[in-house]
C-alpha positions in Angstrom: 7.1 -6.1 -8.0 4.4 -6.8 -5.4 2.1 -8.6 -7.9 4.9 -11.0 -8.9 5.7 -11.6 -5.2 2.0 -12.3 -4.6 2.0 -14.9 -7.4 5.1 -16.6 -6.0 3.6 -16.8 -2.6 0.3 -18.2 -4.1 -1.7 -15.5 -2.3 -5.0 -14.3 -3.6 -5.4 -10.6 -4.6 -8.5 -8.5 -5.3 -8.1 -5.1 -7.0 -10.5 -2.8 -5.1 -9.6 0.4 -7.0 -7.0 1.6 -9.5 -6.3 4.9 -11.1 -4.1 4.9 -14.2 -2.0 7.7 -15.6 -1.6 8.9 -19.2 1.9 7.3 -19.3 0.6 3.8 -18.9 1.4 3.7 -15.2 -0.7 3.9 -12.1 -1.4 6.9 -9.8 -3.0 4.6 -7.1 -3.8 1.0 -6.7 -5.7 -0.4 -3.7 -5.9 -4.2 -3.4 -7.0 -6.8 -0.8 -4.5 -9.7 -0.4 -5.4 -12.9 1.3 -3.1 -15.8 2.1 -0.7 -17.4 4.6 1.4 -14.8 6.6 0.5 -11.9 4.3 0.7 -9.2 6.9 3.8 -10.5 8.6 5.6 -10.4 5.2 4.3 -7.1 3.9 4.0 -5.0 7.1 7.5 -3.6 6.6 6.5 -2.0 3.3 4.5 1.0 4.8 6.2 4.3 4.0 7.8 6.2 1.1 9.9 4.2 -1.4 12.4 6.3 -3.3 13.5 5.2 -6.8 16.7 6.5 -8.5 17.1 5.5 -12.1 17.9 6.7 -15.7 14.6 7.0 -17.6 14.4 5.7 -21.1 13.6 9.3 -22.3 16.7 10.7 -20.6 19.5 11.4 -23.1 21.8 13.6 -20.9 22.7 10.9 -18.4 20.9 12.6 -15.5 19.7 10.4 -12.6 16.1 10.9 -11.9 14.5 10.4 -8.4 10.8 9.6 -7.9 8.8 8.3 -4.9 6.0 6.0 -4.3 3.9 5.8 -1.1 2.9 2.4 0.3 0.4 1.8 3.1 -0.2 -1.8 4.4 -3.2 -2.4 6.6 -3.9 -5.6 8.5 -7.3 -7.1 7.7 -8.7 -7.2 11.2 -11.9 -9.1 11.7 -14.2 -7.7 14.4 -17.9 -8.7 14.0 -18.9 -6.5 16.9 -17.5 -3.4 15.2 -20.2 -1.3 13.5 -20.0 2.0 11.7 -22.9 4.3 12.3 -24.6 5.5 9.1 -24.7 9.0 10.5 -20.9 9.0 10.6 -20.5 8.3 6.9 -20.8 10.7 4.0 -21.3 8.7 0.8 -21.0 10.3 -2.7 -21.2 8.8 -6.2 -19.3 10.2 -9.2 -18.3 9.3 -12.7 -15.3 7.0 -13.0 -12.2 8.4 -14.5 -10.6 5.1 -15.2 -10.7 2.6 -18.0 -13.8 0.6 -18.7 -15.5 2.0 -21.7 -18.4 4.4 -22.2 -20.6 2.8 -19.5 -18.1 3.5 -16.7 -17.5 7.1 -17.7 -21.2 8.0 -18.3 -22.7 6.7 -15.1 -22.1 7.6 -11.5 -20.7 4.2 -10.7 -17.7 5.3 -8.6 -18.2 5.8 -4.9 -16.4 8.0 -2.4 -17.0 7.5 1.4 -15.8 9.7 4.2 -15.8 8.7 7.8 -16.6 12.0 9.5 -15.2 11.3 13.0 -11.7 10.3 11.7 -11.7 12.2 8.3 -10.7 8.9 6.6 -11.7 9.0 2.9 -11.8 6.1 0.4 -12.8 5.9 -3.2 -13.6 2.9 -5.4 -14.2 3.0 -9.1 -13.0 -0.4 -10.2 -16.4 -2.1 -10.8 -19.0 -1.1 -13.4 -21.6 -1.5 -10.6 -22.1 1.3 -8.0 -23.4 -1.3 -5.6 -20.2 -3.3 -5.9 -18.0 -0.2 -5.6 -19.9 0.8 -2.4 -19.4 -2.6 -0.9 -15.6 -2.5 -1.6 -15.4 1.0 -0.2 -17.2 0.1 3.0 -15.0 -2.9 3.5 -11.9 -0.7 3.0 -13.0 2.1 5.3 -13.7 -0.5 8.0 -10.2 -1.9 7.6 -8.6 1.5 7.9 -10.7 2.5 11.0 -9.9 -0.8 12.8 -6.2 -0.4 12.0 -6.2 3.2 13.3 -7.7 2.0 16.6 -5.2 -0.9 16.7 -2.2 1.4 16.0 -3.3 3.6 18.9 -3.3 0.7 21.3 0.1 -0.6 20.1 1.6 2.9 20.3 0.6 3.1 24.0 2.0 -0.3 24.8 5.1 -0.5 22.7 6.9 2.9 22.8 10.3 1.1 22.1 9.2 0.5 18.5 10.1 4.1 17.7 13.8 3.3 18.0 13.5 0.5 15.5 11.1 2.0 13.0 12.0 5.7 13.2 8.9 7.9 13.6 6.7 5.0 12.4 5.0 7.3 10.0 3.7 6.1 6.6 5.0 9.3 5.2 8.6 8.5 6.3 11.2 7.5 3.6 12.0 3.9 4.3 13.8 2.5 1.3 15.8 3.6 -1.8 16.0 1.6 -5.0 19.2 2.7 -6.8 19.1 1.2 -10.3 22.5 2.7 -11.2 24.3 0.8 -8.5 22.0 -2.2 -8.6 21.3 -1.8 -4.9 18.3 -1.5 -2.5 18.9 0.3 0.8 16.4 0.0 3.7 17.1 3.0 5.8 15.3 1.8 8.9 17.2 -1.4 9.3 20.5 -0.3 7.7 20.3 -3.1 5.2 21.7 -3.2 1.6 20.6 -5.8 -1.0 22.0 -6.2 -4.5 20.3 -7.4 -7.7 17.3 -5.1 -8.0 16.0 -6.9 -11.1 15.7 -10.1 -9.2 13.6 -8.4 -6.5 11.5 -6.6 -9.1 10.6 -10.1 -10.5 9.2 -11.1 -7.1 12.2 -12.6 -5.4 11.5 -10.6 -2.2 12.3 -13.2 0.4 16.0 -12.3 0.7 15.1 -8.8 1.7 12.4 -9.8 4.1 14.6 -12.4 5.8 17.3 -9.8 6.4 14.7 -7.4 7.9 13.4 -10.1 10.2 16.9 -11.0 11.4 17.6 -7.3 12.2 14.3 -6.9 14.0 14.9 -10.0 16.1 18.3 -8.8 17.2 17.1 -5.3 18.1 13.6 -6.0 19.5 14.6 -5.2 23.1 
């Protein structure tokens, strides 16, 4: 869904890390997206997305519910911001993803922990440990800067809680009901039909409705 929307918007994406499952799906994907108005369009996606559907393997007609957690971070540029080396714990390990024998036999994957904040990131996309470390350092910097920025915004804009609920990335924000062909955004009380169209990247209808609601209720 997001990849198709990125293509439609002509944005540029870089996969930093991805972990596949045995069912040809993904356990986690981390990507960097660059382009015009990227954050203003995708900032509403942070939170838990609930999916209700009938799986292909289901023969008793039971509706299955699954969830996916999305976190969107703004790429803040701050040349003055530096991370102390003493605040980082850097480990290398063998990649568990695809990539052939080279990936799985060498310690090319990198895990970095920022000790003061307990933020942990992993990167195992590249065959090179150096490249994985570079991606991981960039990602951890983005997360720390966003954490600091969120603290400032929280102190200034307390009214946002009324609009976004608790504002937590663990909060259920949206339900995709394939049975009824409906997407419900619980924060903005918005319902949109034609799930298949949105899954193909036609995301603008939903975003426009959210922005209209936000504009009406921003005070």
